[in-house]
Each structure stands twice: as C-alpha cells, then as structure tokens.
N, C-alpha and C positions, 0 to 999 in steps of 0.2 A: 640904240635905239629902249630895248627890250627893258634898259634901267627905269629909264622917265615915268615917272605915275604919270594915269590912267586920268584925262580929263575929270577937273571933275561934273561937270556935268552931264558924264556917264558913266560916272560914279552913284550922284543920283537917281540918274534916270532906272541902273542897275539894283535902288534898293526896290525904289516904287515898283517894277517890273515885279523880282522877289515876293512885295508887300501884297501885291494883286493877286498870283498864285495863292499866298495863302487865302486873303479871304476869299479866291473860289473853291477853294478847299472847303472851306469855314463854310459857305453857302450850301453849299453838297449838302455837304453831313444833316443843317439846319431842315434844309428839303425834304430828309431822310427821315429825321424826327419827326416833324409836321407831317409826313402822309401818315407813317406809322400809329401818331398824335390822333386823326383824322379818322384813323381804320377802327383803331377800336375808341375809340367816342359816337360813329354808328354803330359800333354794337353792343356797347354798353347803353345808348339810346332805345337800340329794337329791342332787348330785355326789357326795361320800365317799359314799354308799348305794353308789352307783353304783359307784364304783372300789372297792371293795369284794366285793363281789360280783363283777367280771369280776377281781382279784385270785384271789376262791378257785376259780375258774372256771378263771385260767392253772398255779395252783397243782395243782390236781387233774387236769392233761392233759399235766403236766408229772410227777407224780407225786409231789408234793411233801410231801404230806400224807397222814396216815394214815388208811385211810379207815375201815376198822374201828372207827373212834368213832360 
C-alpha cells in the first residue's frame, strides 16, 4: 500500500494548506511593517505640528502676520 500514489484530492489539499501557511506568514509580516509605518507617521506628524506652532510664534514675534483676524 505504501507504494501507491496519494489520492489526488489529498495532494491538492496539502498544496492548499501549504499555500495558506505561506499567506499567513506574509500577512503577519505585512501587519508588523504596517504597524511600524503607522508609528513612524504619527511621530512625523507630531513633529510637523510642533514646527507649525513654532513658525506661527516666530511670525507673530516678527509681526509678519495680521493679528486682527
């Protein structure tokens, strides 16, 4: 019996299972990278917000903005 080839359906099911395992690993890696990108974006966004506030303060000190608005 061990010399008989596997059932064709079982061969395809094993291939599908292996493919799904690869996809799960790929998705896990994508989630990790996306989390890193989100953290980096949040950090950059905070820095830009602070630079914007500092620029506004400098403009006010140099009287470069109209204060009536």
